[in-house]
N, C-alpha and C positions, 0 to 999 in steps of 0.2 A: 480536418475531425483529428483528432485526440484516442492514441491509445494508449487504456489503462490496463494495468495486470493486478489484479484482487489472488493473492497468496493465501491462503485460508482454508484451514480443515475444517472447520465448523461451519456448514450449510446455511444455520440459520446465520450467522454472523456477515457469511458472503452476500448473503441476501439482505441484508440490511444495508451493506456497501451499496450493492448493487441499487436500490431503493434510493439511498441518497445521492449517487450518481445523477441518478434519472430525475431527479426532483431538480437537482442542481441544473442540469439539462434544460428543463421545460420553464426555469426561471430567467436561464441565463442565455439560452439560445446555442448554446454550445454543442457541439455534437461531438460524443464518444464512442469509441469501439472497447468494450470491457471484454477483458479474457482472464477465466477462474481457473486457477488452478487450486488444487487442494493438498498440495505437496511440491515443494521447489525440487527434487528428486527428479533427474530425468526434464526439467526445464529445457527447453531449445536457447541456446548460447547466442544464437544467431539472432533470433528475435528483440528488438528494439521496441520498448515502450517512451511514450510521454511521463508515465507516472505509474509508482508501484507503490500499492498499500499490502504491507506485508504484515503478519501476524508474528508474533515471535514463538509462541508457546507450540509448536508443529512437530508432530512424530516422525522419526526419522533421520529429519534435519531441520535445526531450530532456525528461525528465520534469522537470528543474529550468522548464525553459521552461512546462509544462505547470502545475507547481504552483505560476508566477506569476500564471498566466492561472487558474487557481481558486482562490486568493489575493484576487483582484480583486473577487470576488463570494460569498465562502466564506473566511471569518477562522477557521472553528471547527472543522472536521470534522477530525479526527485525522488527520493523514498520514505513513505510515512507507516511508521510503524502502527498498528491498529492491534493493542494488546490489553489482558486483563493483568501484566506483570510488569506495572508503573517502577518498579524499581529494576529494572532493565533500560530506563531511561536515559542515564550517565551514560552508560555500553552504546547507544545508538550513534553518540558524536564519533566515536571510532570509526564508524562507515560512513559518514558524512549524512546520517538521519534528515533530512528536512524538519520535520515534527514527527510527533505522535499523539495518538489520539486512544483515550483508555475506554476500553469495555466497559459496559454500554455505552454509548456516547449516544449524545442528542445532534440531532439536525443543526440544530447553532454552533455547538462543536466542529463537526464535521464542515461546515462550511467557511470557517474561519480557515481553516488546515487549507481547505481545498482551493480558497481564494490564492492561500501565497503560494499554493504549489504553481497555480495559472501563473502565477507574477515570474516565478522561477522558471 
């Protein structure tokens, strides 16, 4: 079983990711335990995930700031930014992001990134 974290402040966007993960699980037979947090503030720094989907534009602490903190203690967990702020894509390389998904996304876009993350 893979443990996935969705860091997303918008319930509709989190639900779209959850639906895509559920569909992918049904198609591949993989099992996923998904945790959704609306904010990185107060995130349990001892919890480990196999994959993190993170919005960039969140109140209180941006996804980029959260990714910088994450990378201080965890350099290996694949991180995929899911954002409507495509201009931040270049900054994602500074935190070793695996990829980006631009909202709104299609299931095809999601599958390409998910397969890449599963290989990582």
